All heavy atoms as an XYZ file, in Angstrom:
797
protein
N      31.397    149.475    265.214
C      32.473    150.289    264.685
C      31.923    151.531    263.960
O      32.460    152.610    264.123
C      33.323    149.425    263.751
C      34.493    150.141    263.182
S      35.625    150.576    264.480
C      37.085    150.808    263.572
N      30.885    151.354    263.166
C      30.288    152.492    262.472
C      29.684    153.499    263.444
O      29.702    154.702    263.176
C      29.227    152.014    261.481
C      29.769    151.305    260.233
C      28.623    150.773    259.395
C      30.627    152.239    259.425
N      29.166    152.998    264.561
C      28.599    153.903    265.561
C      29.683    154.813    266.136
O      29.461    156.009    266.346
C      27.928    153.122    266.702
C      26.742    152.299    266.266
C      27.140    150.912    265.784
O      28.300    150.501    265.969
O      26.274    150.231    265.201
N      30.849    154.249    266.397
C      31.951    155.042    266.945
C      32.397    156.101    265.946
O      32.619    157.260    266.312
C      33.129    154.120    267.343
C      32.704    153.237    268.512
C      34.360    154.938    267.697
C      33.721    152.182    268.882
N      32.508    155.714    264.686
C      32.899    156.678    263.651
C      31.858    157.791    263.553
O      32.211    158.979    263.471
C      33.088    155.966    262.296
C      34.283    155.024    262.373
C      33.254    156.981    261.168
C      34.454    154.147    261.162
N      30.581    157.434    263.568
C      29.523    158.437    263.500
C      29.554    159.360    264.711
O      29.431    160.588    264.572
C      28.159    157.758    263.385
C      27.016    158.722    263.348
C      26.774    159.474    262.205
C      26.211    158.903    264.454
C      25.724    160.379    262.169
C      25.160    159.804    264.431
C      24.922    160.547    263.280
N      29.729    158.809    265.912
C      29.783    159.635    267.118
C      30.990    160.572    267.109
O      30.882    161.736    267.503
C      29.798    158.750    268.362
C      28.476    158.061    268.690
C      28.659    157.092    269.855
C      27.404    159.088    269.014
N      32.128    160.085    266.657
C      33.306    160.943    266.592
C      33.124    162.044    265.547
O      33.586    163.173    265.738
C      34.557    160.119    266.276
C      34.980    159.206    267.424
S      35.132    160.054    269.008
C      36.437    161.186    268.676
N      32.439    161.723    264.441
C      32.130    162.744    263.448
C      31.222    163.814    264.050
O      31.401    165.015    263.793
C      31.487    162.114    262.220
N      30.255    163.399    264.850
C      29.360    164.355    265.521
C      30.124    165.241    266.496
O      29.898    166.458    266.556
C      28.238    163.619    266.240
S      27.035    162.874    265.137
N      31.020    164.653    267.260
C      31.821    165.429    268.215
C      32.692    166.442    267.468
O      32.764    167.624    267.841
C      32.686    164.486    269.087
C      33.739    165.253    269.863
C      31.805    163.685    270.026
N      33.340    166.005    266.406
C      34.191    166.898    265.629
C      33.382    168.027    265.014
O      33.774    169.199    265.077
C      34.919    166.110    264.524
O      35.676    165.068    265.134
C      35.839    167.002    263.719
N      32.245    167.708    264.424
C      31.388    168.739    263.832
C      30.932    169.739    264.884
O      30.966    170.951    264.665
C      30.175    168.113    263.142
C      29.200    169.134    262.664
C      29.442    169.829    261.490
C      28.059    169.419    263.399
C      28.548    170.794    261.051
C      27.168    170.379    262.963
C      27.407    171.071    261.786
N      30.509    169.240    266.038
C      29.999    170.118    267.086
C      31.065    171.088    267.574
O      30.794    172.283    267.733
C      29.455    169.279    268.267
O      28.454    168.389    267.767
C      28.854    170.162    269.336
N      32.267    170.592    267.806
C      33.319    171.491    268.289
C      33.673    172.531    267.240
O      33.937    173.686    267.571
C      34.567    170.709    268.699
O      35.040    169.938    267.586
C      34.291    169.807    269.873
N      33.697    172.148    265.978
C      33.989    173.113    264.909
C      32.839    174.115    264.770
O      33.071    175.316    264.594
C      34.202    172.417    263.558
C      35.288    171.403    263.508
C      36.657    172.019    263.705
N      37.730    171.117    263.363
C      38.256    170.212    264.150
N      37.784    170.056    265.363
N      39.257    169.458    263.755
N      31.622    173.629    264.840
C      30.452    174.486    264.669
C      30.387    175.546    265.763
O      30.073    176.705    265.494
C      29.179    173.643    264.670
C      27.931    174.436    264.471
C      27.596    174.905    263.212
C      27.096    174.726    265.532
C      26.440    175.652    263.017
C      25.945    175.468    265.356
C      25.621    175.933    264.087
N      30.698    175.171    266.994
C      30.626    176.123    268.099
C      31.597    177.283    267.898
O      31.297    178.420    268.263
C      30.908    175.423    269.420
C      29.822    174.460    269.907
C      30.285    173.746    271.171
C      28.517    175.182    270.137
N      32.763    177.018    267.329
C      33.741    178.084    267.139
C      33.520    178.877    265.854
O      33.868    180.051    265.784
C      35.161    177.515    267.129
C      35.667    177.176    268.492
C      35.863    175.868    268.857
C      35.940    178.171    269.408
C      36.322    175.558    270.118
C      36.402    177.881    270.664
C      36.592    176.558    271.024
N      32.953    178.254    264.823
C      32.874    178.914    263.526
C      31.519    179.521    263.198
O      31.428    180.357    262.303
C      33.255    177.919    262.425
C      34.679    177.362    262.524
C      34.904    176.308    261.467
C      35.686    178.482    262.392
N      30.475    179.118    263.886
C      29.144    179.619    263.566
C      28.998    181.072    264.009
O      29.324    181.441    265.138
C      28.080    178.770    264.254
O      26.808    179.304    263.993
N      28.477    181.887    263.109
C      28.250    183.301    263.430
C      26.901    183.510    264.115
O      26.640    184.561    264.669
C      28.298    184.144    262.152
C      29.606    184.052    261.407
C      30.716    184.687    262.179
C      32.002    184.631    261.372
N      33.161    184.924    262.137
N      26.052    182.496    264.056
C      24.705    182.623    264.639
C      24.704    182.485    266.162
O      23.803    182.979    266.823
C      23.785    181.564    264.068
C      23.534    181.727    262.604
C      22.573    180.693    262.122
N      22.752    180.487    260.700
C      22.189    179.544    260.020
N      21.408    178.676    260.613
N      22.409    179.422    258.742
N      25.671    181.788    266.697
C      25.703    181.578    268.147
C      26.276    182.806    268.844
O      27.229    183.416    268.361
C      26.557    180.355    268.470
C      26.033    179.018    267.942
C      27.032    177.910    268.245
C      24.702    178.688    268.562
N      25.710    183.161    269.993
C      26.210    184.338    270.720
C      27.457    183.987    271.537
O      27.554    184.286    272.720
C      25.028    184.707    271.624
C      24.358    183.401    271.888
C      24.523    182.600    270.623
N      28.392    183.369    270.897
C      29.603    182.908    271.571
C      30.796    183.476    270.816
O      30.900    183.346    269.608
C      29.651    181.369    271.543
C      30.918    180.780    272.066
C      31.144    180.703    273.418
C      31.886    180.302    271.199
C      32.309    180.159    273.909
C      33.047    179.756    271.668
C      33.262    179.688    273.030
N      31.675    184.127    271.521
C      32.877    184.640    270.859
C      34.084    184.363    271.748
O      33.982    184.271    272.968
C      32.747    186.129    270.578
O      32.661    186.840    271.794
N      35.192    184.241    271.099
C      36.447    183.974    271.795
C      37.124    185.304    272.070
O      37.160    186.181    271.207
C      37.349    183.082    270.928
C      36.659    181.764    270.628
C      38.678    182.824    271.587
C      37.389    180.902    269.647
N      37.664    185.430    273.246
C      38.355    186.660    273.602
C      39.665    186.817    272.847
O      40.183    185.871    272.251
N      40.228    188.014    272.868
C      41.461    188.270    272.116
C      42.655    187.439    272.607
O      43.480    187.013    271.809
C      41.716    189.760    272.308
C      40.784    190.225    273.348
C      39.713    189.205    273.508
N      42.720    187.169    273.898
C      43.830    186.346    274.409
C      43.724    184.916    273.905
O      44.722    184.306    273.527
C      43.857    186.360    275.937
C      44.355    187.649    276.524
C      44.466    187.557    278.026
C      44.970    188.851    278.607
N      45.116    188.782    280.049
N      42.506    184.375    273.876
C      42.311    183.022    273.389
C      42.552    182.952    271.880
O      43.125    181.976    271.387
C      40.913    182.512    273.723
C      40.673    181.086    273.302
S      41.847    179.902    274.005
C      41.118    179.612    275.585
N      42.143    183.981    271.138
C      42.413    184.009    269.702
C      43.913    184.016    269.437
O      44.397    183.326    268.551
C      41.766    185.226    269.050
C      40.276    185.106    268.889
C      39.679    186.341    268.244
O      40.325    187.366    268.099
N      38.415    186.239    267.864
N      44.643    184.798    270.199
C      46.110    184.838    270.053
C      46.708    183.490    270.405
O      47.595    182.986    269.713
C      46.694    185.926    270.938
C      48.187    186.058    270.841
C      48.648    187.383    271.428
N      50.008    187.416    271.880
C      51.073    187.333    271.095
N      50.929    187.166    269.823
N      52.296    187.393    271.601
N      46.217    182.861    271.456
C      46.705    181.552    271.869
C      46.438    180.508    270.782
O      47.308    179.720    270.429
C      46.031    181.142    273.182
C      46.400    179.778    273.668
C      47.648    179.527    274.199
C      45.490    178.738    273.590
C      47.988    178.271    274.646
C      45.819    177.477    274.028
C      47.077    177.246    274.558
N      45.244    180.520    270.213
C      44.886    179.549    269.181
C      45.596    179.806    267.858
O      45.722    178.889    267.045
C      43.366    179.550    268.968
C      42.546    178.942    270.103
C      41.062    179.127    269.832
C      42.868    177.473    270.286
N      46.070    181.015    267.639
C      46.769    181.304    266.384
C      48.081    180.536    266.275
O      48.613    180.364    265.184
C      47.026    182.806    266.257
O      48.037    183.218    267.172
N      48.598    180.046    267.390
C      49.839    179.285    267.378
C      49.620    177.784    267.167
O      50.579    177.042    266.989
C      50.614    179.487    268.691
C      51.063    180.895    268.904
C      50.466    181.690    269.859
C      52.080    181.434    268.133
C      50.881    182.991    270.056
C      52.508    182.741    268.319
C      51.903    183.526    269.286
N      48.389    177.325    267.185
C      48.146    175.884    267.123
C      48.505    175.279    265.770
O      49.099    174.202    265.708
C      46.700    175.565    267.488
O      45.824    176.127    266.545
N      48.177    175.937    264.667
C      48.495    175.380    263.345
C      49.996    175.259    263.114
O      50.473    174.186    262.701
C      47.837    176.208    262.251
N      50.802    176.292    263.386
C      52.247    176.113    263.218
C      52.821    175.026    264.129
O      53.728    174.288    263.719
C      52.834    177.476    263.575
C      51.733    178.439    263.386
C      50.478    177.696    263.684
N      52.290    174.900    265.331
C      52.779    173.863    266.245
C      52.478    172.470    265.713
O      53.336    171.581    265.743
C      52.162    174.032    267.627
S      52.739    175.488    268.487
N      51.278    172.262    265.225
C      50.897    170.953    264.693
C      51.721    170.621    263.457
O      52.235    169.508    263.311
C      49.388    170.906    264.390
C      49.017    169.672    263.603
C      48.591    170.962    265.687
N      51.867    171.583    262.555
C      52.664    171.331    261.350
C      54.127    171.048    261.684
O      54.752    170.185    261.070
C      52.548    172.521    260.398
C      51.193    172.680    259.726
C      51.149    173.965    258.920
C      50.889    171.488    258.845
N      54.675    171.754    262.654
C      56.057    171.508    263.070
C      56.193    170.116    263.668
O      57.176    169.410    263.391
C      56.508    172.571    264.083
O      56.384    173.854    263.467
C      57.938    172.350    264.515
N      55.221    169.696    264.448
C      55.259    168.351    265.023
C      55.195    167.272    263.952
O      55.675    166.160    264.153
C      54.112    168.175    266.017
N      54.622    167.597    262.800
C      54.552    166.627    261.708
C      55.853    166.584    260.916
O      56.399    165.519    260.644
C      53.363    166.957    260.776
C      52.044    166.714    261.507
C      53.417    166.128    259.496
C      50.830    167.238    260.768
N      56.402    167.760    260.542
C      57.537    167.745    259.617
C      58.886    167.543    260.274
O      59.812    167.016    259.631
C      57.566    168.982    258.720
C      57.928    170.283    259.366
C      57.079    171.242    259.791
C      59.243    170.783    259.631
N      57.767    172.296    260.307
C      59.099    172.043    260.222
C      60.524    170.284    259.435
C      60.184    172.812    260.615
C      61.615    171.052    259.825
C      61.438    172.302    260.407
N      59.078    167.919    261.502
C      60.394    167.783    262.141
C      60.866    166.329    262.205
O      62.002    166.031    261.808
C      60.414    168.462    263.530
C      61.626    168.045    264.340
C      60.396    169.965    263.354
N      60.052    165.371    262.649
C      60.537    163.986    262.651
C      60.802    163.442    261.245
O      61.721    162.654    261.045
C      59.413    163.197    263.319
C      58.598    164.192    264.037
C      58.751    165.478    263.307
N      60.015    163.885    260.265
C      60.218    163.409    258.896
C      61.552    163.901    258.351
O      62.286    163.156    257.710
C      59.052    163.864    257.992
C      57.752    163.198    258.420
C      59.345    163.572    256.526
C      56.515    163.767    257.752
N      61.877    165.150    258.609
C      63.087    165.746    258.050
C      64.341    165.320    258.816
O      65.362    164.989    258.207
C      62.963    167.292    258.037
C      64.287    167.946    257.677
C      61.880    167.714    257.071
N      64.291    165.275    260.124
C      65.506    165.090    260.916
C      65.745    163.678    261.428
O      66.828    163.401    261.935
C      65.500    166.048    262.112
C      65.661    167.485    261.717
C      64.604    168.362    261.801
C      66.863    167.953    261.239
C      64.742    169.691    261.439
C      67.021    169.280    260.868
C      65.953    170.150    260.971
N      64.769    162.792    261.336
C      64.950    161.437    261.871
C      64.810    160.428    260.737
O      63.783    160.372    260.069
C      63.925    161.132    262.986
C      64.097    159.720    263.502
C      64.051    162.134    264.120
N      65.850    159.636    260.526
C      65.854    158.578    259.521
C      66.259    157.274    260.197
O      67.299    157.211    260.851
C      66.839    158.904    258.384
C      66.564    160.219    257.687
C      65.262    160.207    256.937
O      64.942    159.251    256.255
N      64.497    161.281    257.069
N      65.446    156.260    260.049
C      65.711    154.936    260.630
C      65.930    155.011    262.142
O      66.783    154.346    262.705
C      66.908    154.275    259.953
C      66.692    154.044    258.480
C      67.922    153.461    257.827
C      67.695    153.357    256.335
N      68.895    153.010    255.611
N      65.170    155.871    262.793
C      65.217    155.972    264.244
C      66.384    156.758    264.794
O      66.576    156.816    266.004
N      67.177    157.372    263.931
C      68.343    158.132    264.392
C      68.324    159.537    263.804
O      67.768    159.762    262.731
C      69.634    157.428    263.975
C      69.822    156.079    264.627
C      71.141    155.437    264.221
O      71.954    156.105    263.564
O      71.325    154.272    264.568
N      68.967    160.456    264.511
C      69.083    161.824    264.029
C      69.939    161.836    262.763
O      71.050    161.306    262.752
C      69.712    162.707    265.108
C      69.749    164.204    264.829
C      68.338    164.750    264.724
C      70.498    164.916    265.925
N      69.425    162.418    261.689
C      70.123    162.404    260.409
C      70.331    163.833    259.912
O      69.524    164.376    259.176
C      69.331    161.596    259.388
N      71.435    164.422    260.344
C      71.780    165.768    259.895
C      73.044    165.642    259.052
O      74.160    165.772    259.541
C      72.007    166.722    261.086
C      70.765    166.766    261.959
C      72.356    168.114    260.588
C      70.905    167.608    263.197
N      72.837    165.345    257.776
C      73.961    165.215    256.851
C      73.478    165.527    255.445
O      72.283    165.626    255.181
C      74.543    163.802    256.907
O      73.638    162.883    256.341
N      74.428    165.660    254.529
C      74.073    165.944    253.146
C      73.566    164.706    252.420
O      73.183    164.794    251.257
C      75.269    166.546    252.416
C      75.698    167.927    252.920
C      76.923    168.406    252.161
C      74.569    168.922    252.787
N      73.552    163.571    253.082
C      72.985    162.349    252.512
C      71.474    162.262    252.734
O      70.832    161.351    252.231
C      73.635    161.108    253.134
C      75.102    161.009    252.790
O      75.511    161.596    251.762
O      75.839    160.345    253.535
N      70.920    163.189    253.485
C      69.498    163.181    253.824
C      68.721    164.044    252.825
O      68.759    165.274    252.895
C      69.313    163.715    255.252
C      67.889    163.646    255.721
O      66.978    163.331    254.964
N      67.685    163.963    256.986
N      68.012    163.416    251.866
C      67.280    164.222    250.872
C      66.146    165.041    251.475
O      65.804    166.108    250.960
C      66.744    163.181    249.891
C      66.732    161.907    250.645
C      67.835    161.981    251.649
N      65.579    164.582    252.568
C      64.522    165.333    253.239
C      65.059    166.660    253.771
O      64.411    167.698    253.660
C      63.931    164.518    254.390
C      63.223    163.270    253.957
C      63.884    162.049    253.901
C      61.881    163.301    253.602
C      63.227    160.898    253.505
C      61.215    162.161    253.200
C      61.891    160.958    253.154
O      61.241    159.833    252.755
N      66.239    166.603    254.357
C      66.850    167.806    254.926
C      67.225    168.797    253.833
O      66.974    170.003    253.966
C      68.077    167.423    255.750
C      68.792    168.549    256.478
C      67.856    169.202    257.471
C      70.025    168.011    257.180
N      67.786    168.321    252.743
C      68.175    169.208    251.647
C      66.943    169.846    251.009
O      66.908    171.062    250.778
C      69.009    168.442    250.604
C      70.334    167.999    251.235
C      69.263    169.302    249.372
C      71.125    167.048    250.399
N      65.922    169.047    250.736
C      64.700    169.590    250.140
C      64.003    170.565    251.085
O      63.451    171.579    250.643
C      63.758    168.458    249.757
N      64.042    170.299    252.376
C      63.451    171.228    253.346
C      64.227    172.541    253.370
O      63.629    173.618    253.452
C      63.419    170.598    254.734
N      65.542    172.459    253.294
C      66.357    173.674    253.226
C      66.069    174.488    251.982
O      65.942    175.719    252.029
N      65.928    173.808    250.843
C      65.565    174.491    249.596
C      64.198    175.146    249.747
O      63.993    176.286    249.319
C      65.590    173.497    248.407
C      64.962    174.110    247.172
C      67.011    173.043    248.126
N      63.262    174.445    250.363
C      61.918    175.001    250.561
C      61.955    176.257    251.425
O      61.264    177.238    251.139
C      60.996    173.953    251.180
N      62.767    176.246    252.465
C      62.880    177.424    253.332
C      63.446    178.605    252.559
O      62.937    179.732    252.643
C      63.748    177.105    254.572
C      64.119    178.363    255.328
C      63.035    176.135    255.487
N      64.495    178.351    251.795
C      65.101    179.430    251.011
C      64.140    179.975    249.945
O      64.046    181.190    249.746
C      66.393    178.937    250.354
C      67.534    178.609    251.310
C      68.695    177.993    250.552
C      67.964    179.840    252.081
N      63.428    179.077    249.273
C      62.459    179.516    248.266
C      61.318    180.309    248.895
O      60.869    181.321    248.336
C      61.902    178.315    247.512
C      62.850    177.619    246.544
C      62.251    176.307    246.080
C      63.165    178.520    245.371
N      60.841    179.857    250.035
C      59.752    180.562    250.712
C      60.199    181.959    251.137
O      59.442    182.926    251.017
C      59.275    179.759    251.920
N      61.420    182.050    251.615
C      61.943    183.350    252.038
C      62.131    184.283    250.844
O      61.803    185.463    250.909
C      63.273    183.163    252.767
C      63.898    184.457    253.220
C      63.381    185.148    254.317
C      64.985    185.000    252.552
C      63.934    186.339    254.724
C      65.549    186.192    252.950
C      65.029    186.860    254.039
O      65.574    188.040    254.437
N      62.639    183.734    249.754
C      62.957    184.552    248.577
C      61.709    184.966    247.790
O      61.541    186.127    247.448
C      63.911    183.784    247.673
C      64.170    184.368    246.309
C      64.939    185.685    246.395
N      65.254    186.197    245.084
C      64.492    187.021    244.380
N      63.336    187.409    244.848
N      64.868    187.464    243.208
N      60.834    184.006    247.475
C      59.721    184.285    246.583
C      58.395    184.550    247.294
O      57.499    185.158    246.716
C      59.531    183.130    245.591
C      60.678    182.991    244.647
C      61.590    181.964    244.800
C      60.861    183.888    243.621
C      62.657    181.825    243.930
C      61.922    183.764    242.747
C      62.828    182.728    242.900
N      58.235    184.043    248.504
C      56.982    184.191    249.254
C      55.782    183.743    248.422
O      54.725    184.383    248.407
C      56.807    185.621    249.744
C      57.854    186.021    250.767
C      57.731    187.441    251.175
C      58.720    187.888    252.193
N      60.053    187.437    252.107
N      55.966    182.627    247.714
C      54.935    182.080    246.840
C      54.792    180.597    247.156
O      55.745    179.824    247.000
C      55.333    182.286    245.375
C      54.258    181.841    244.420
O      53.637    180.802    244.593
N      54.040    182.629    243.380
N      53.613    180.203    247.581
C      53.361    178.829    247.994
C      53.610    177.841    246.861
O      54.211    176.788    247.058
C      51.929    178.697    248.507
C      51.487    177.303    248.905
C      52.227    176.853    250.135
C      49.997    177.279    249.127
N      53.154    178.175    245.662
C      53.251    177.243    244.541
C      54.693    177.041    244.090
O      55.119    175.910    243.843
C      52.383    177.720    243.375
C      50.936    177.828    243.760
C      50.286    179.047    243.785
C      50.218    176.707    244.149
C      48.963    179.145    244.159
C      48.894    176.794    244.531
C      48.272    178.013    244.524
O      46.966    178.106    244.907
N      55.448    178.111    243.977
C      56.862    177.994    243.600
C      57.608    177.169    244.639
O      58.364    176.249    244.306
C      57.508    179.387    243.445
C      59.014    179.286    243.299
C      56.903    180.122    242.278
N      57.389    177.475    245.896
C      58.059    176.752    246.972
C      57.722    175.269    246.935
O      58.616    174.419    247.003
C      57.659    177.336    248.340
O      57.990    178.720    248.354
C      58.359    176.625    249.463
N      56.459    174.941    246.810
C      56.030    173.546    246.835
C      56.549    172.776    245.629
O      57.148    171.706    245.782
C      54.493    173.458    246.884
O      54.033    174.185    248.023
C      54.028    172.028    246.972
N      56.346    173.306    244.442
C      56.721    172.574    243.230
C      58.232    172.396    243.121
O      58.725    171.281    242.896
C      56.142    173.277    241.978
C      56.702    172.668    240.710
C      54.635    173.202    241.984
N      58.985    173.456    243.320
C      60.438    173.362    243.171
C      61.047    172.468    244.244
O      61.910    171.635    243.954
C      61.083    174.765    243.163
C      62.601    174.664    243.133
C      60.581    175.574    241.992
N      60.589    172.595    245.478
C      61.161    171.746    246.534
C      60.787    170.281    246.329
O      61.588    169.382    246.623
C      60.748    172.232    247.921
O      59.350    172.215    248.058
N      59.594    170.007    245.806
C      59.232    168.621    245.489
C      60.096    168.067    244.356
O      60.531    166.910    244.410
C      57.757    168.523    245.113
C      56.775    168.485    246.267
C      55.346    168.564    245.749
C      56.957    167.233    247.093
N      60.351    168.875    243.343
C      61.221    168.433    242.248
C      62.628    168.152    242.771
O      63.233    167.125    242.434
C      61.243    169.487    241.115
C      62.346    169.192    240.109
C      59.892    169.545    240.420
N      63.145    169.031    243.618
C      64.471    168.812    244.205
C      64.474    167.504    245.012
O      65.390    166.693    244.897
C      64.879    170.004    245.103
C      66.100    169.672    245.939
C      65.135    171.229    244.243
N      63.432    167.293    245.801
C      63.363    166.065    246.609
C      63.348    164.826    245.739
O      64.093    163.878    245.980
C      62.128    166.103    247.514
C      61.942    164.843    248.288
C      62.756    164.551    249.363
C      60.955    163.943    247.937
C      62.601    163.397    250.089
C      60.783    162.762    248.654
C      61.603    162.501    249.726
N      62.513    164.813    244.708
C      62.422    163.639    243.848
C      63.712    163.405    243.059
O      64.101    162.256    242.842
C      61.215    163.721    242.926
C      59.923    163.468    243.641
C      58.927    164.412    243.651
C      59.714    162.277    244.320
C      57.740    164.182    244.329
C      58.519    162.034    244.996
C      57.530    162.986    245.006
N      64.385    164.470    242.664
C      65.680    164.301    241.982
C      66.726    163.718    242.934
O      67.573    162.927    242.509
C      66.154    165.634    241.415
C      65.372    166.164    240.207
C      65.869    167.559    239.819
C      65.463    165.205    239.032
N      66.674    164.118    244.174
C      67.619    163.577    245.157
C      67.321    162.118    245.486
O      68.233    161.363    245.844
C      67.590    164.415    246.437
C      68.183    165.805    246.324
C      67.873    166.610    247.591
C      69.659    165.748    246.081
N      66.063    161.730    245.407
C      65.677    160.341    245.721
C      66.021    159.374    244.587
O      66.013    158.163    244.782
C      64.188    160.253    246.034
C      63.776    160.892    247.335
C      64.290    160.143    248.521
C      63.424    158.929    248.756
N      63.770    158.230    249.975
N      66.291    159.870    243.371
C      66.623    158.992    242.237
C      67.928    158.276    242.425
O      68.857    158.624    242.952
C      66.651    159.777    240.929
C      65.299    160.285    240.457
C      65.483    161.118    239.199
C      64.350    159.135    240.163
């Protein structure tokens, strides 16, 4: 089991090193850079959409869903203030107050 973890760590390090090292004569073209710029938002969306919109295996779009309300507050705060800390702290407080 430890061997598998070590090998996977090596694979992960190698793939990251190849893209991030400035010493290697390898560069990504502009089309690939543009393509890869969409990967982080896609991954984050794949994580938060089921959490916010699915409760107990069913679509939950109602005012009884604290995840949906807190996510809406977070969107509005992000749009208004454009500040990561304000958005995170206030939306977390709203979520925890709704969960009480």
